[in-house]
Jmol script that loads the backbone (N, CA, C; Angstrom):
load data "model"
ATOM      1  N   MET A   1     -51.066  -0.529  -2.862  1.00  0.00           N
ATOM      2  CA  MET A   1     -51.716  -0.309  -4.254  1.00  0.00           C
ATOM      3  C   MET A   1     -51.023   0.205  -5.268  1.00  0.00           C
ATOM      4  N   PRO A   2     -50.927   0.177  -6.216  1.00  0.00           N
ATOM      5  CA  PRO A   2     -50.381   1.202  -7.506  1.00  0.00           C
ATOM      6  C   PRO A   2     -51.676   2.284  -8.022  1.00  0.00           C
ATOM      7  N   ASP A   3     -51.366   2.680  -8.528  1.00  0.00           N
ATOM      8  CA  ASP A   3     -52.845   4.332  -8.726  1.00  0.00           C
ATOM      9  C   ASP A   3     -53.136   3.788 -10.298  1.00  0.00           C
ATOM     10  N   ASN A   4     -54.159   4.093  -9.734  1.00  0.00           N
ATOM     11  CA  ASN A   4     -55.166   3.160 -11.121  1.00  0.00           C
ATOM     12  C   ASN A   4     -55.154   5.108 -11.687  1.00  0.00           C
ATOM     13  N   LYS A   5     -54.539   4.654 -12.969  1.00  0.00           N
ATOM     14  CA  LYS A   5     -55.116   5.360 -14.028  1.00  0.00           C
ATOM     15  C   LYS A   5     -55.706   5.569 -15.168  1.00  0.00           C
ATOM     16  N   LEU A   6     -57.060   5.095 -14.289  1.00  0.00           N
ATOM     17  CA  LEU A   6     -58.294   4.725 -15.632  1.00  0.00           C
ATOM     18  C   LEU A   6     -59.098   4.788 -14.519  1.00  0.00           C
ATOM     19  N   SER A   7     -60.310   5.671 -15.674  1.00  0.00           N
ATOM     20  CA  SER A   7     -61.433   5.760 -13.721  1.00  0.00           C
ATOM     21  C   SER A   7     -62.108   4.594 -13.716  1.00  0.00           C
ATOM     22  N   ASP A   8     -62.870   4.914 -13.154  1.00  0.00           N
ATOM     23  CA  ASP A   8     -64.302   3.356 -12.618  1.00  0.00           C
ATOM     24  C   ASP A   8     -65.148   3.250 -14.098  1.00  0.00           C
ATOM     25  N   GLU A   9     -65.582   3.888 -15.116  1.00  0.00           N
ATOM     26  CA  GLU A   9     -66.245   3.408 -16.129  1.00  0.00           C
ATOM     27  C   GLU A   9     -65.271   3.013 -17.570  1.00  0.00           C
ATOM     28  N   ASP A  10     -64.064   3.669 -17.111  1.00  0.00           N
ATOM     29  CA  ASP A  10     -63.265   3.605 -17.924  1.00  0.00           C
ATOM     30  C   ASP A  10     -61.791   1.811 -17.485  1.00  0.00           C
ATOM     31  N   GLN A  11     -61.982   1.619 -16.474  1.00  0.00           N
ATOM     32  CA  GLN A  11     -61.158   0.404 -16.092  1.00  0.00           C
ATOM     33  C   GLN A  11     -62.522  -0.714 -16.298  1.00  0.00           C
ATOM     34  N   ALA A  12     -63.926  -0.425 -16.127  1.00  0.00           N
ATOM     35  CA  ALA A  12     -64.829  -1.068 -16.112  1.00  0.00           C
ATOM     36  C   ALA A  12     -65.368  -1.858 -17.716  1.00  0.00           C
ATOM     37  N   ARG A  13     -65.034  -0.754 -18.216  1.00  0.00           N
ATOM     38  CA  ARG A  13     -65.478  -1.348 -19.962  1.00  0.00           C
ATOM     39  C   ARG A  13     -63.814  -1.888 -20.542  1.00  0.00           C
ATOM     40  N   VAL A  14     -62.560  -1.555 -19.945  1.00  0.00           N
ATOM     41  CA  VAL A  14     -61.167  -2.281 -19.498  1.00  0.00           C
ATOM     42  C   VAL A  14     -61.789  -3.734 -20.103  1.00  0.00           C
ATOM     43  N   ASP A  15     -62.371  -4.261 -18.517  1.00  0.00           N
ATOM     44  CA  ASP A  15     -62.442  -5.411 -18.233  1.00  0.00           C
ATOM     45  C   ASP A  15     -63.431  -6.277 -18.825  1.00  0.00           C
ATOM     46  N   GLN A  16     -64.875  -5.343 -18.750  1.00  0.00           N
ATOM     47  CA  GLN A  16     -66.043  -6.187 -19.306  1.00  0.00           C
ATOM     48  C   GLN A  16     -65.051  -6.248 -21.038  1.00  0.00           C
ATOM     49  N   TYR A  17     -64.403  -5.789 -21.842  1.00  0.00           N
ATOM     50  CA  TYR A  17     -64.073  -6.211 -22.942  1.00  0.00           C
ATOM     51  C   TYR A  17     -63.172  -7.894 -22.507  1.00  0.00           C
ATOM     52  N   LEU A  18     -61.943  -7.407 -21.854  1.00  0.00           N
ATOM     53  CA  LEU A  18     -60.207  -8.436 -21.298  1.00  0.00           C
ATOM     54  C   LEU A  18     -61.890 -10.049 -21.617  1.00  0.00           C
ATOM     55  N   ASN A  19     -62.815  -9.550 -20.758  1.00  0.00           N
ATOM     56  CA  ASN A  19     -63.574 -11.113 -20.255  1.00  0.00           C
ATOM     57  C   ASN A  19     -64.871 -11.483 -20.669  1.00  0.00           C
ATOM     58  N   SER A  20     -64.668 -10.576 -22.367  1.00  0.00           N
ATOM     59  CA  SER A  20     -65.835 -10.788 -23.331  1.00  0.00           C
ATOM     60  C   SER A  20     -65.670 -12.139 -24.301  1.00  0.00           C
ATOM     61  N   GLY A  21     -63.983 -12.713 -24.101  1.00  0.00           N
ATOM     62  CA  GLY A  21     -63.653 -13.549 -25.169  1.00  0.00           C
ATOM     63  C   GLY A  21     -63.744 -13.411 -26.378  1.00  0.00           C
ATOM     64  N   VAL A  22     -63.644 -12.208 -27.088  1.00  0.00           N
ATOM     65  CA  VAL A  22     -63.621 -12.018 -28.291  1.00  0.00           C
ATOM     66  C   VAL A  22     -62.036 -12.481 -28.544  1.00  0.00           C
ATOM     67  N   HIS A  23     -61.699 -12.221 -28.361  1.00  0.00           N
ATOM     68  CA  HIS A  23     -60.518 -12.960 -28.475  1.00  0.00           C
ATOM     69  C   HIS A  23     -58.985 -14.129 -28.120  1.00  0.00           C
ATOM     70  N   ARG A  24     -60.389 -15.206 -27.119  1.00  0.00           N
ATOM     71  CA  ARG A  24     -59.800 -16.070 -26.999  1.00  0.00           C
ATOM     72  C   ARG A  24     -59.523 -16.953 -27.672  1.00  0.00           C
ATOM     73  N   VAL A  25     -58.990 -18.099 -27.756  1.00  0.00           N
ATOM     74  CA  VAL A  25     -58.490 -18.691 -28.363  1.00  0.00           C
ATOM     75  C   VAL A  25     -58.588 -20.753 -27.858  1.00  0.00           C
ATOM     76  N   GLU A  26     -58.928 -21.101 -28.136  1.00  0.00           N
ATOM     77  CA  GLU A  26     -58.391 -22.481 -27.715  1.00  0.00           C
ATOM     78  C   GLU A  26     -56.742 -23.275 -28.478  1.00  0.00           C
ATOM     79  N   ARG A  27     -56.157 -23.231 -27.746  1.00  0.00           N
ATOM     80  CA  ARG A  27     -55.159 -23.584 -28.180  1.00  0.00           C
ATOM     81  C   ARG A  27     -54.386 -24.972 -27.251  1.00  0.00           C
ATOM     82  N   LYS A  28     -53.832 -25.547 -28.665  1.00  0.00           N
ATOM     83  CA  LYS A  28     -53.501 -27.252 -27.832  1.00  0.00           C
ATOM     84  C   LYS A  28     -51.879 -26.579 -26.638  1.00  0.00           C
ATOM     85  N   PRO A  29     -51.719 -27.690 -25.854  1.00  0.00           N
ATOM     86  CA  PRO A  29     -51.070 -27.653 -24.653  1.00  0.00           C
ATOM     87  C   PRO A  29     -49.243 -27.540 -25.312  1.00  0.00           C
ATOM     88  N   PHE A  30     -48.606 -27.111 -25.297  1.00  0.00           N
ATOM     89  CA  PHE A  30     -47.021 -26.243 -26.181  1.00  0.00           C
ATOM     90  C   PHE A  30     -46.273 -28.248 -25.587  1.00  0.00           C
ATOM     91  N   ARG A  31     -45.953 -28.971 -26.965  1.00  0.00           N
ATOM     92  CA  ARG A  31     -45.186 -30.048 -26.509  1.00  0.00           C
ATOM     93  C   ARG A  31     -43.549 -29.555 -26.951  1.00  0.00           C
ATOM     94  N   PRO A  32     -43.011 -29.827 -25.497  1.00  0.00           N
ATOM     95  CA  PRO A  32     -41.463 -29.130 -25.982  1.00  0.00           C
ATOM     96  C   PRO A  32     -40.658 -30.244 -26.756  1.00  0.00           C
ATOM     97  N   PHE A  33     -40.552 -31.671 -26.579  1.00  0.00           N
ATOM     98  CA  PHE A  33     -40.180 -32.779 -27.316  1.00  0.00           C
ATOM     99  C   PHE A  33     -40.563 -32.829 -28.435  1.00  0.00           C
ATOM    100  N   LEU A  34     -41.613 -33.185 -28.942  1.00  0.00           N
ATOM    101  CA  LEU A  34     -42.046 -32.739 -30.619  1.00  0.00           C
ATOM    102  C   LEU A  34     -41.557 -31.024 -30.886  1.00  0.00           C
ATOM    103  N   LEU A  35     -41.333 -30.083 -30.559  1.00  0.00           N
ATOM    104  CA  LEU A  35     -40.475 -28.940 -31.280  1.00  0.00           C
ATOM    105  C   LEU A  35     -38.504 -29.616 -31.223  1.00  0.00           C
ATOM    106  N   LEU A  36     -38.681 -29.996 -30.181  1.00  0.00           N
ATOM    107  CA  LEU A  36     -37.383 -30.901 -30.299  1.00  0.00           C
ATOM    108  C   LEU A  36     -36.655 -31.716 -31.484  1.00  0.00           C
ATOM    109  N   GLY A  37     -38.494 -32.523 -31.006  1.00  0.00           N
ATOM    110  CA  GLY A  37     -37.706 -33.645 -32.851  1.00  0.00           C
ATOM    111  C   GLY A  37     -38.040 -33.749 -33.607  1.00  0.00           C
ATOM    112  N   VAL A  38     -38.467 -32.208 -33.987  1.00  0.00           N
ATOM    113  CA  VAL A  38     -38.786 -31.703 -35.670  1.00  0.00           C
ATOM    114  C   VAL A  38     -38.358 -30.875 -35.690  1.00  0.00           C
ATOM    115  N   ILE A  39     -36.453 -30.306 -35.075  1.00  0.00           N
ATOM    116  CA  ILE A  39     -35.672 -29.311 -35.030  1.00  0.00           C
ATOM    117  C   ILE A  39     -34.184 -30.005 -35.362  1.00  0.00           C
ATOM    118  N   VAL A  40     -34.541 -31.732 -34.900  1.00  0.00           N
ATOM    119  CA  VAL A  40     -33.259 -32.642 -34.795  1.00  0.00           C
ATOM    120  C   VAL A  40     -33.793 -33.106 -36.110  1.00  0.00           C
ATOM    121  N   MET A  41     -35.494 -33.417 -36.595  1.00  0.00           N
ATOM    122  CA  MET A  41     -35.158 -33.883 -38.338  1.00  0.00           C
ATOM    123  C   MET A  41     -34.676 -32.788 -39.186  1.00  0.00           C
ATOM    124  N   VAL A  42     -35.557 -31.746 -38.778  1.00  0.00           N
ATOM    125  CA  VAL A  42     -35.343 -30.975 -40.066  1.00  0.00           C
ATOM    126  C   VAL A  42     -33.263 -30.275 -39.997  1.00  0.00           C
ATOM    127  N   LEU A  43     -32.825 -30.839 -39.072  1.00  0.00           N
ATOM    128  CA  LEU A  43     -31.046 -30.172 -39.439  1.00  0.00           C
ATOM    129  C   LEU A  43     -30.191 -31.587 -39.435  1.00  0.00           C
ATOM    130  N   THR A  44     -31.298 -33.361 -39.438  1.00  0.00           N
ATOM    131  CA  THR A  44     -30.588 -34.461 -39.498  1.00  0.00           C
ATOM    132  C   THR A  44     -30.094 -34.240 -41.903  1.00  0.00           C
ATOM    133  N   ALA A  45     -32.055 -33.978 -41.609  1.00  0.00           N
ATOM    134  CA  ALA A  45     -32.316 -33.692 -43.303  1.00  0.00           C
ATOM    135  C   ALA A  45     -30.938 -33.055 -44.386  1.00  0.00           C
ATOM    136  N   LEU A  46     -30.930 -31.448 -43.037  1.00  0.00           N
ATOM    137  CA  LEU A  46     -29.972 -30.062 -44.021  1.00  0.00           C
ATOM    138  C   LEU A  46     -28.884 -30.909 -44.224  1.00  0.00           C
ATOM    139  N   SER A  47     -27.952 -31.590 -43.101  1.00  0.00           N
ATOM    140  CA  SER A  47     -27.150 -32.144 -43.124  1.00  0.00           C
ATOM    141  C   SER A  47     -26.876 -33.088 -44.116  1.00  0.00           C
ATOM    142  N   LEU A  48     -27.642 -34.301 -43.869  1.00  0.00           N
ATOM    143  CA  LEU A  48     -27.652 -35.617 -45.062  1.00  0.00           C
ATOM    144  C   LEU A  48     -27.264 -34.915 -46.742  1.00  0.00           C
ATOM    145  N   VAL A  49     -28.198 -33.698 -46.867  1.00  0.00           N
ATOM    146  CA  VAL A  49     -29.012 -32.643 -48.081  1.00  0.00           C
ATOM    147  C   VAL A  49     -26.989 -32.613 -48.866  1.00  0.00           C
ATOM    148  N   SER A  50     -26.549 -31.380 -46.859  1.00  0.00           N
ATOM    149  CA  SER A  50     -24.976 -31.060 -47.273  1.00  0.00           C
ATOM    150  C   SER A  50     -24.215 -32.651 -47.604  1.00  0.00           C
ATOM    151  N   TRP A  51     -24.387 -33.653 -47.092  1.00  0.00           N
ATOM    152  CA  TRP A  51     -23.248 -34.119 -47.546  1.00  0.00           C
ATOM    153  C   TRP A  51     -23.298 -34.678 -48.758  1.00  0.00           C
ATOM    154  N   LEU A  52     -24.303 -35.375 -49.108  1.00  0.00           N
ATOM    155  CA  LEU A  52     -24.937 -35.776 -50.611  1.00  0.00           C
ATOM    156  C   LEU A  52     -24.240 -35.064 -51.634  1.00  0.00           C
ATOM    157  N   ILE A  53     -24.671 -33.176 -51.220  1.00  0.00           N
ATOM    158  CA  ILE A  53     -23.899 -32.193 -52.292  1.00  0.00           C
ATOM    159  C   ILE A  53     -22.574 -32.642 -52.600  1.00  0.00           C
ATOM    160  N   ALA A  54     -21.769 -32.278 -51.149  1.00  0.00           N
ATOM    161  CA  ALA A  54     -20.441 -32.390 -51.123  1.00  0.00           C
ATOM    162  C   ALA A  54     -19.826 -33.887 -52.102  1.00  0.00           C
ATOM    163  N   ARG A  55     -20.395 -35.108 -51.122  1.00  0.00           N
ATOM    164  CA  ARG A  55     -20.336 -36.060 -52.609  1.00  0.00           C
ATOM    165  C   ARG A  55     -20.129 -35.870 -53.764  1.00  0.00           C
ATOM    166  N   SER A  56     -21.296 -35.457 -54.223  1.00  0.00           N
ATOM    167  CA  SER A  56     -20.971 -35.589 -55.188  1.00  0.00           C
ATOM    168  C   SER A  56     -20.189 -34.591 -56.242  1.00  0.00           C
ATOM    169  N   LYS A  57     -20.029 -33.674 -55.472  1.00  0.00           N
ATOM    170  CA  LYS A  57     -18.240 -32.672 -55.384  1.00  0.00           C
ATOM    171  C   LYS A  57     -16.998 -32.859 -55.383  1.00  0.00           C
ATOM    172  N   GLY A  58     -17.491 -34.200 -55.155  1.00  0.00           N
ATOM    173  CA  GLY A  58     -15.991 -35.245 -54.963  1.00  0.00           C
ATOM    174  C   GLY A  58     -15.399 -34.000 -53.903  1.00  0.00           C
ATOM    175  N   VAL A  59     -15.899 -33.822 -52.595  1.00  0.00           N
ATOM    176  CA  VAL A  59     -15.339 -32.962 -51.715  1.00  0.00           C
ATOM    177  C   VAL A  59     -15.302 -33.799 -49.978  1.00  0.00           C
ATOM    178  N   VAL A  60     -15.872 -34.758 -50.360  1.00  0.00           N
ATOM    179  CA  VAL A  60     -16.035 -35.937 -49.530  1.00  0.00           C
ATOM    180  C   VAL A  60     -15.265 -37.421 -49.841  1.00  0.00           C
TER     181      VAL A  60
END
end "model"
wireframe off; spacefill off
backbone 0.3
color backbone group
């Protein structure tokens, strides 16, 4: 067991604060495939814009 650096009273106050729910926020579950889809869409859009700019300048 690690040594406690707080007194029992201080630890009780810390535990009470952490369990009070003041800073708890309900969050939606993380959806990695949605994030991947957004990244692919943004990358595709930027690629299309750069291709259109290159085509209008006669590079492509």
